[in-house]
C-alpha positions in Angstrom: 19.4 -51.6 20.4 22.6 -48.9 21.3 25.1 -48.6 23.7 23.0 -45.4 24.7 19.8 -47.4 25.2 21.3 -50.2 27.3 20.7 -48.3 30.2 24.2 -48.1 31.4 25.2 -45.7 34.0 28.7 -44.3 35.2 31.9 -43.2 33.0 34.6 -44.3 31.2 37.9 -43.3 29.4 37.2 -43.0 25.5 39.7 -46.0 25.0 37.7 -48.1 26.7 34.3 -47.5 24.9 34.8 -51.6 23.8 34.9 -52.7 27.3 31.7 -50.0 28.0 30.1 -52.3 24.8 30.5 -55.7 26.1 29.3 -54.3 29.6 26.4 -53.2 27.7 25.7 -56.6 25.8 25.7 -59.0 29.0 22.0 -56.9 29.4 20.7 -56.4 25.6 22.0 -59.8 24.6 22.1 -62.2 27.8 20.7 -62.8 30.8 22.0 -59.9 33.0 19.9 -59.2 35.8 22.0 -56.5 37.7 25.7 -55.7 37.7 28.7 -53.4 38.2 32.2 -53.0 36.6 35.2 -50.8 37.6 38.8 -50.6 36.7 41.5 -49.1 37.8 45.2 -48.2 36.1 48.3 -47.4 38.2 45.9 -46.8 41.0 43.4 -43.9 39.1 39.6 -45.2 38.2 39.2 -45.4 34.4 35.9 -46.9 34.2 33.1 -47.1 37.0 29.6 -48.8 35.0 26.8 -50.0 36.8 23.2 -51.0 35.0 20.2 -53.0 35.5 17.8 -54.5 38.8 18.5 -55.1 42.4 15.5 -57.3 42.5 14.2 -59.8 40.1 11.1 -58.1 39.8 13.1 -55.6 38.4 11.3 -52.6 40.6 14.7 -51.2 41.8 17.3 -50.0 39.3 21.1 -51.0 40.2 22.5 -47.6 41.9 26.2 -46.5 42.4 25.8 -47.6 45.9 24.5 -50.6 45.6 26.4 -53.6 47.5 25.9 -57.2 46.4 27.4 -60.3 47.7 30.7 -61.7 46.0 30.9 -64.8 47.6 34.2 -66.1 47.5 35.7 -63.0 46.2 35.2 -61.7 50.0 38.5 -64.3 50.4 40.9 -61.7 48.4 39.6 -59.2 51.5 39.9 -61.9 54.2 43.3 -63.0 53.0 44.8 -59.3 53.7 43.0 -58.8 57.0 45.3 -61.8 57.5 48.5 -60.6 56.4 48.3 -57.2 57.7 48.5 -58.9 61.0 51.3 -61.3 59.8 52.7 -58.0 58.7 52.5 -56.4 62.3 54.3 -59.1 63.6 51.0 -60.4 65.4 50.7 -63.4 63.6 52.9 -66.1 61.7 52.3 -67.8 58.6 54.3 -71.3 60.6 53.4 -71.2 63.5 50.6 -73.6 64.8 47.5 -72.2 65.3 47.1 -73.5 68.4 49.5 -71.2 69.9 46.8 -68.4 69.6 43.9 -70.4 69.6 44.1 -73.6 72.2 41.2 -75.2 71.9 41.8 -75.7 68.2 44.3 -78.5 68.6 42.3 -81.4 68.6 42.2 -84.6 66.8 45.1 -84.4 65.1 45.3 -80.5 63.8 47.4 -79.2 66.3 50.4 -79.0 63.7 48.3 -76.8 61.6 49.4 -73.7 60.6 48.0 -70.0 59.1 49.9 -71.1 55.7 48.2 -74.5 55.5 44.9 -72.4 56.0 45.8 -70.3 53.7 46.8 -72.4 50.7 43.6 -74.8 51.3 46.0 -77.4 52.4 44.9 -77.6 56.2 42.3 -80.8 55.4 39.6 -78.4 56.6 37.7 -77.9 53.6 34.4 -79.2 54.9 32.8 -80.9 58.4 32.2 -84.7 59.0 29.4 -84.5 60.9 26.2 -83.2 59.6 26.1 -79.9 60.8 22.5 -77.9 61.6 21.6 -75.2 59.3 20.8 -73.1 61.7 24.2 -73.1 63.3 25.4 -71.0 60.3 24.7 -68.0 61.9 25.5 -68.9 65.6 29.5 -68.5 65.1 30.1 -69.8 68.8 28.5 -72.6 67.8 30.3 -73.1 64.3 33.7 -72.2 65.9 32.7 -75.2 68.3 32.4 -77.6 65.1 35.8 -76.2 63.9 37.7 -77.1 67.0 36.2 -80.6 66.8 36.5 -81.6 63.2 39.7 -83.7 62.3 41.4 -83.1 58.8 40.1 -85.0 55.6 44.2 -85.6 54.9 47.2 -84.9 56.0 47.7 -81.0 56.7 50.1 -80.3 53.5 50.0 -83.5 51.7 47.5 -81.9 49.1 45.7 -79.2 48.9 41.5 -78.6 48.2 39.5 -75.5 48.4 37.5 -74.4 51.2 35.0 -72.3 50.3 32.8 -72.0 53.3 35.0 -73.0 56.9 37.7 -70.6 55.6 35.9 -68.1 57.1 35.7 -69.7 60.2 39.1 -70.5 60.4 40.1 -67.3 59.5 37.4 -65.4 61.3 38.6 -67.0 64.8 41.8 -66.6 64.4 41.7 -63.3 63.6 39.4 -62.9 66.6 41.6 -64.6 69.3 44.7 -62.6 68.3 42.8 -59.0 67.7 40.0 -59.0 70.1 38.1 -57.8 67.1 35.8 -59.2 64.7 37.6 -59.4 60.8 35.0 -57.0 60.2 34.6 -54.3 62.7 38.6 -54.3 62.2 38.1 -54.0 58.5 36.1 -51.0 58.7 38.3 -49.0 60.8 41.7 -50.3 59.3 41.0 -50.4 55.5 37.7 -49.8 54.1 37.1 -46.4 56.4 40.4 -45.0 55.2 39.9 -45.6 51.8 36.4 -44.6 51.8 35.3 -47.4 50.4 32.3 -49.7 50.5 33.0 -53.3 51.5 31.7 -55.2 54.6 31.6 -58.1 56.4 28.7 -58.1 58.9 26.1 -55.1 57.3 24.0 -53.0 59.8 19.9 -53.9 59.5 19.8 -50.3 58.3 21.9 -50.6 55.4 20.3 -54.1 54.0 18.0 -51.8 51.7 21.5 -51.1 49.6 21.6 -54.9 48.9 20.9 -56.5 45.6 19.1 -59.6 45.8 20.7 -62.8 44.5 19.0 -64.7 41.8 19.7 -67.9 40.0 20.7 -67.2 36.3 19.8 -69.2 33.4 19.1 -72.8 32.9 22.5 -73.5 31.4 24.4 -76.1 33.4 27.9 -74.8 33.3 30.7 -75.8 31.5 32.4 -79.4 31.8 34.4 -78.5 35.3 30.5 -77.4 36.9 29.5 -81.0 35.5 32.2 -82.8 36.6 31.6 -80.7 40.1 27.9 -81.2 40.5 28.3 -85.7 39.8 30.5 -85.7 42.4 28.5 -84.3 44.8 25.9 -86.3 43.7 27.4 -89.1 43.5 29.1 -88.8 46.8 27.2 -87.4 49.0 29.0 -88.2 52.1 32.4 -87.0 50.2 34.5 -83.6 50.7 33.2 -82.3 47.9 29.8 -82.2 48.7 30.3 -81.6 52.0 32.1 -78.6 52.0 29.5 -76.9 49.5 26.1 -77.9 51.2 27.1 -79.1 55.2 25.3 -76.9 56.6 23.5 -75.5 53.6 24.5 -71.8 52.5 24.5 -70.3 49.5 20.9 -70.4 47.3 19.0 -70.9 50.4 20.5 -68.2 52.6 21.9 -65.1 50.7 19.1 -63.2 50.7 18.3 -63.7 54.2 18.7 -60.8 57.1 20.7 -63.1 59.3 23.1 -63.7 56.3 23.6 -59.8 55.6 24.0 -59.6 59.4 26.6 -62.4 60.1 30.2 -62.3 59.3 31.3 -64.9 57.5 34.6 -64.0 55.7 34.9 -66.7 53.3 31.6 -65.9 51.5 29.5 -63.2 52.8 31.3 -60.1 52.0 28.9 -56.9 50.0 30.3 -54.2 48.3 30.9 -52.1 45.4 33.0 -52.8 42.5 34.1 -50.1 42.6 35.7 -50.5 46.0 37.1 -54.0 44.9 39.0 -52.2 42.1 40.3 -49.7 44.5 41.8 -51.8 46.9 42.8 -54.2 43.8 44.5 -50.8 42.4 46.5 -50.3 45.3 47.7 -53.5 45.8 48.7 -53.8 41.9 51.1 -50.5 42.3 53.1 -52.6 45.3 50.8 -52.3 48.1 50.4 -49.1 48.9 49.2 -47.9 52.7 47.7 -51.3 52.4 50.5 -54.6 53.0 54.4 -54.5 52.7 55.4 -54.7 49.4 57.6 -57.9 50.4 54.6 -59.6 52.1 52.4 -59.1 49.3 55.7 -60.8 46.7 55.3 -63.6 48.9 51.1 -64.3 48.6 51.5 -63.8 45.2 54.3 -66.2 44.7 52.7 -70.0 44.0 51.9 -72.3 46.8 49.8 -74.9 45.7 49.2 -75.4 41.4 47.6 -78.8 40.4 44.6 -81.1 41.1 42.4 -80.3 43.1 40.8 -82.3 46.0 37.2 -80.2 46.5 36.9 -78.9 43.3 38.0 -81.7 40.9 39.9 -79.7 39.0 43.3 -77.6 38.4 43.5 -74.8 40.8 46.4 -72.6 41.8 47.4 -70.3 44.9 49.3 -68.2 46.2 48.9 -67.0 50.3 44.6 -66.7 49.9 45.1 -65.4 46.4 43.9 -67.1 43.3 46.2 -67.0 40.7 45.7 -66.3 37.0 46.5 -70.1 34.9 46.8 -68.3 31.3 45.9 -70.7 28.7 43.5 -72.5 31.3 40.1 -71.4 30.6 38.7 -72.3 33.8 40.9 -69.9 36.0 42.8 -67.3 33.7 42.4 -63.7 34.7 44.5 -61.0 33.7 47.4 -61.5 31.1 50.0 -62.9 32.9 50.7 -65.8 36.0 51.5 -62.9 38.4 48.0 -61.7 38.3 46.1 -62.7 41.6 43.0 -62.1 43.2 39.7 -64.3 43.8 36.4 -65.3 41.6 33.5 -65.5 43.7 30.4 -68.2 43.0 27.7 -67.1 40.8 30.4 -64.5 38.7 31.6 -62.1 40.4 35.7 -61.5 39.7 38.1 -59.5 41.6 42.4 -59.6 40.7 45.2 -57.2 40.2 47.8 -57.1 37.2 51.3 -56.0 38.7 52.1 -55.9 35.4 50.2 -53.7 33.8 48.9 -52.3 37.1 45.6 -53.1 36.9 42.9 -53.2 39.5 39.8 -55.2 38.4 36.1 -56.0 39.6 32.9 -57.3 38.1 30.0 -58.1 40.5 26.6 -59.3 39.8 23.4 -60.5 41.5 22.4 -63.0 38.3 24.3 -66.1 39.7 25.5 -68.6 36.8 26.5 -72.1 37.4 30.2 -71.9 36.1 33.5 -72.9 38.5 36.0 -70.5 38.9 35.9 -67.5 36.2 32.3 -67.0 34.5 32.2 -66.1 31.0 30.5 -62.9 31.6 33.6 -61.5 33.4 36.6 -63.3 31.1 34.6 -61.7 28.1 34.9 -58.4 29.9 38.5 -59.2 30.9 39.4 -59.9 27.4 37.7 -56.8 26.4 39.8 -54.5 28.8 43.4 -56.1 27.4 42.3 -55.5 24.0 41.3 -52.0 24.6 44.9 -51.1 26.8 46.9 -52.8 23.9 45.6 -50.6 21.2 
């Protein structure tokens, strides 16, 4: 099958033909169902591709405006929202959260700061008690659970990824400070002015634009994914298992209208690759209208690096942003230690490379089993950098 027959739509500059071909091979030689890829350089779009289908029955083609759940790639956008409040003087990175949210300071949490939360050092990566699954869709109930929770370790003593709770922690703090939900503010202050399609909470009338998430092939993933699975199976009451399955979230919820309608800024952001590449493209050239250069520089400096108490592999974070780890095939994106962004469960990847002034976004509805960066995204990133170097 030739590239012309692979059904890929969109455009790309000629020098990025190898990237376009690699994207097409995901469909012709792999198990890709539907996906999109977008890249900006120096703030200009140089590639915007999409292909495949929005549903596993393959009845609805992927469109340029198809929205897809990008899971933890959402955390990068949520981080940007919080940093804007810091920039405006409405939040302090190192003030106790209880100064803005008094009820938060129960059960030993009175000294936790926004910096602790953004760097995954708060010890609030999971809930100790079993949370009713239906509470997932009740913001007030989940905030109450957060308020009553205690840390799994002394805040600041180590870091452990907070896959789900990150959303309630940031979202409620944001609401306490602004009086608005993060999703409403995001549309008014960032995505609306950029004419970009990314949302926390989607109105029912727009649910027809959303691709349905499907489980990918039967592969169990790499060693890191297997180690994570083993930890969750062997220690079901431990922080790792509780972080991902209490309450039940991903596979059982992501195609439900309640999931799409709610706001959970850690994992249920929905958007297009072009929107995410546009945001990271602006951040790659110093922040532009999105964030002051000095605060962006602080946010993308290494804050924590090393063994992750939840993911059971090495992770490296700035303030909310996942940082690249060159030479580490699980967490390396971009070409240097200065890249920043976030990977998402299932395969999506977004990042900025300030050195090359790149904004990158790959999104998919065919969920892979890998921890951190999926091999599909790695292949595309590799072709991108080879094309730039020609």
